[in-house]
N, C-alpha and C positions, 0 to 999 in steps of 0.2 A: 280504502284509498283508491281513487280513480287512476286508470292506467295513463302513463305518459302519452300525450297526443301523438308524438312522433312514432313511438313504438306501436301505438294502436293502428296508425295508418299502415305501417310496415306489415304488421301481423294480419290485418284484414286482407291486403292484396296477396300476401304470400299464400294464404289459404286457398286462393282461387287459381293458382298456377295450373294444376292438373286439369281443372275444368276448362280453362281457356285453351289449353292445348287441343282439346277435343274439337273446338270450334275455330281454330286458328285460321285455317284456309278460307272458310266461309266468311268470317268477320273481316279478314284482310281484303278479300275480293269486294265485299259490299262497301267498305269504308275507304278503299283506295282513292276514290274521287276526292275525298276530303284532303288526303295527303297531297295529291297532285295540285289541287287548288291552292293549298298553303304554299307550295313551292313556287307556283306561278305568281302569287302575291309578293313573295320575297324576291322575285326576278332572279331566280337561281340560274346560273350559267356555268359552263365548263370551267374547271380549274378552281372553283370556289371551295372554301372550307366551311363545313356545316357542323353545328352542335345540336343534336336532338336530345332534349331533356325529357325524362319520363318516357323513354323510347319503347318500353314494354317489349313486345314481340317484334319490333323493328319498323314501326311507322311513326313519322315519315322518313326515317333514316334510309331505308332501302331504296325507295324511289328517288331520294336525294342523291344516293350514290350513283344511280344510273345517270342522273342529269349532270353531275359534275365531272364524270368521266375519270379516266386513269390519272389525270393531272390534278384532280381534286381529292378531297378527303372528307370523310364523315365520321364523327364520333358520336355514338349513342350511349347515353348513361341512364341508368334506372336504379332506384333504391332496392328493387327486388331482384336478387341474383337469379332466382328460379325462372324469371321471364326470359333471361338473355340467351339460354341455349336455343330457344325457338328462333330468335332473331339470327343467331349465328348459323343455324341450319338453313334458314331461308337464304341468307347471303351466299352460302356455299352452293345451294341449288341454282341460284341465279348467276353464279360465276363472278361474284363481286369480291374484289380484293382490296378495295379502297375504303372499306368501312370497318370500324372497330367498335365493339360493345364492351362496356365496363360497368360494374356495379359501383355506384357512387351516389352520395346524398346531394341532391341539387341545392340544398340550403347551405352547403359548405364547400362548394366546388373550388378547387385551387388548380387551375390548368396553366401550363407554361405558354401555350400558344394563344393567339387571338383568332377569332372566327369571323367570317363575312356574314353568316346567317345563323340564327338560332330558331328552333321550333319547339313548341310544347303542345302536343295534341292530347286533349282531355286528361291533363295531368296536374296543371297548376292548382286547380280548385280542390284537389284532394290532399295537398301538402299541408303539413302541420303549421308551417310558417312560410306562406307563399311569397311574401315580400322579401324575405331573406333569399329565397331562390331567385327572384328577379334581380336582386343585387348581385348575386353570383353570376347570373347570365350577363348582366351589364359589364362586369369585370372581364368576362370571357370574350365579349364582342369588340371588334374594331370600332372606333368612332364612326358613327353613321351606319353601323351594321343593322341589319333587319332582324326583327323578332316577330314571328307569327305564332299566335296562340289560338287554339280551338277550344271553345267552351260551349256549354249547353245554354240554350235560350230558356225562357220562362217555363216552369213545370208543366203548365197546361199545353205547351207545344212540344213536349218531349214524352210521349206516351210510353216509350221504352222504359223510362225510369219511374213513371208514376201510375200507369194503368193497373198493374197487379195490386198495388197498394190501395188504389181507389176502390177496386172491386172488393178487396179484403175488408175494407171499412164497412161494408154492408153486413158483415158477419161478426166483427169483433172490434174493440177499440184498437186503434193503430197509432203509434207514436207519431208526432209531427215530423216533418222533414227537418234536417239539421238547420240551424240558424245560419245566416250569411257569414257569421264569424267563425264557423266550424267547418272542418273538411266535409265536402259534399258536392254532389253533381251541380247544384244550383248556386254555389257561392258567388259566381260572377254572372248569374242570369241577368242582373241589372248591368248593362254595359258601362254605366257611369262608375260603378264600383271598380271595374277592371281599369278603366281609364285613369281613375284617381290613383290606383295602386301603381300603375306604370309611371305616371308622372312623379310620384314620390320616390321612385327608384331609378330615375335618370333616363326615362324614355319619353318620346313624343309620339302620340297616336296619329297615324297618317290615314288609315282607312279601316272600315269594318263592313262585313257583308255576311249574309246568311245562306246556308245550304240545308236542304232537307236530305237526310241520310237514313237509309235502313241499317240497322245494326245486326238483325238476325232475320232469316226467312226460312220457311218450311212449307211443305205441301199442304199442311193443315194446321189448325190451332194447337192440336195435340203436340205437334213438333216444337212449337214455341214453348209450350208448357214443359216439355222435356228439357229444353235449353235452360229454362228458369230453375228447374229442379237440379240440374247439373251444377249450375253456379251456386245454388244453395245460399242465396243472399238473405238479408234480414226478413224480407216479406215472406219468403218461402218458409223460413224457420217459424215465423209467427203463425202461418197457416197450419203448420204441422202440429201446433199446440191445440188446434180445434178438435172437437169430437169428430170421429170419422164421417158421419153424415154431413156435417157442416163443411168439413174440408173438401169433400167431394162436390158439395154444392158450390163452394168457392171456385173450384176448378171448372165446373160446368159453366158458371157465370162468366168466368174469365175467358174461356174458350169462345163463348158467344160474342163477347166484346171483340176478341181478336179477329174473329171471322169477318167483322165489319171492315177490316183493313185488307181483305182479299183483293188481289189484282190478278185476274186470270187464274192460273193454276198455283199461285203462291200466296201465302199469308206472310206479311212483313210486320216488323215492329221496329220503330226507330224514332226519329225526332228531328228538330231543327237545331243545327249547330251554328254558332257565330264565330267567324274568323276575324281576328284583329291583327292588323299590321302596325307595328311601332318601330321607331328608329332610336338607336342609342345616341344620346347626346354626349358631348365632351364632358368628362368629369370636372 
């Protein structure tokens, strides 16, 4: 019997908590420009109330809290309780008292207050029932409230998510990427799919733009490989099944590909993200 999709999403991310903690500061620094641009698109100003869905370790909830100031408020929610201590620790370090983090399922949010802005950074596409989550967000927003979503572009433009898989395919059969109907990084790579989902759930799309973003960087390709091993995702697990000589050959081939992205003294791995601004329509 196959695992319940909702529970599968939860267990997959819960297993990565400790790994993400090791790279929290680096990833936050590299991807903060995405958070800041999301808030600019939402025209976030002092005193506003913000709902950050799938907030993870606090992005973009934390920069939002800085922008709205002491008269504003930010609520970050995430399905994975284990991610939230990192967000709370960062809030404390940054002296923020206007942000709260709660474990909650975005697909069944029931909140007493209404928000001016909602954000979802790289979270919607991984949800078991994303349109239920959009309906929950619609209920939580004031009429005309802004929703900004960050999603990944087409696979060929996101080497962070596909390059290790592509290189591994030289050495063994690799399962295809999840279909557009299943949780996965590229569920909304086609912007028309996201627009349709938003329109079905009470939103009107106002704008969309793209940013290139590094997700991880290191002095050399071996450092990126260490990051991949630490996260221990599906591709690394498939590579581990190879005989030792082939596994090492995969690592060498991957490092050679990664070195092509060297800029000065750093090797980076990232991709193109798409930011979509939508407005909540009257129910």
